[in-house]
Each structure stands twice: as structure tokens, then as C-alpha cells.
C-alpha positions in Angstrom: 0.0 0.0 -0.2 2.6 2.3 0.6 5.4 0.7 -1.7 7.6 3.9 -3.4 5.9 6.5 -1.1 7.7 8.9 1.0 5.9 8.4 4.4 6.7 11.5 6.8 5.7 12.7 10.6 3.5 16.1 10.4 3.8 18.8 12.8 0.6 20.8 13.6 1.0 24.5 12.7 -1.1 25.8 15.8 0.3 23.2 18.7 3.7 22.7 17.1 3.1 19.0 18.0 3.4 15.8 15.8 -0.3 14.7 15.7 -0.7 12.8 11.8 1.7 11.2 9.3 1.8 12.1 5.4 1.9 9.7 2.5 3.1 11.0 -0.4 2.5 8.9 -3.4 4.9 8.6 -6.4 4.5 11.7 -9.1 2.3 10.8 -12.1 3.4 12.9 -15.2 0.7 13.8 -17.3 1.3 14.0 -21.2 1.2 17.7 -21.3 4.4 17.2 -18.7 2.6 18.5 -15.8 2.2 15.9 -13.0 -0.2 15.2 -10.0 1.1 13.7 -6.8 -1.6 12.2 -4.3 -1.1 12.4 -0.6 -2.9 11.2 2.3 -3.0 12.6 5.5 -3.6 10.2 8.6 -4.2 11.0 12.1 -1.9 9.4 14.6 -4.9 7.6 16.3 -5.2 3.9 17.0 -8.7 3.1 15.7 -7.5 4.7 12.3 -7.1 1.9 10.0 -4.5 3.7 7.6 -2.6 4.5 11.0 -2.5 0.9 11.7 -1.4 0.3 8.2 1.6 2.0 8.3 2.8 0.8 11.6 2.6 -2.5 10.3 4.4 -1.1 6.9 7.2 0.5 9.3 8.0 -2.9 11.0 9.4 -4.4 7.8 13.1 -3.4 7.4 13.9 -0.8 5.4 10.5 1.2 5.8 11.1 4.2 7.8 8.8 7.2 8.6 10.8 10.4 8.2 11.0 13.2 10.7 8.5 16.4 10.5 10.0 19.5 9.0 
């Protein structure tokens, strides 16, 4: 689900605390040379299925969630 994606912690601009994870999917180049890049914002909530998927993905050797900017 997250192959070839960049997975990165996200810091809330109001609180300054890390509260979610951003998943950036690979860029798709359009015929006219422009590109689209899908991204997914995932709250760090144990009840969120995408958050659970990311935690499982991170357990695989070589997969790391990057630090927030």
C-alpha cells in the first residue's frame, strides 16, 4: 500500500506537536508534462485503519517514517 511512497510525520502548525503522518505517493507525469501527486493525511489515532497499516508497514525492514520538518 505504501510502496515507493514517502511517509513522514507531520507537525500541527498551531500546536507545534506531531499529530499525523503524511503519505506522498509517487508523482504521475501527465501527457502535457505537468504532474499530479496524491497525498494522504493520517491522524495518529489507534482506531484509524490507515494508521494501523502504516505501523505494520514500518515494521518491515527498510521502511521508516521520516521526521517532521
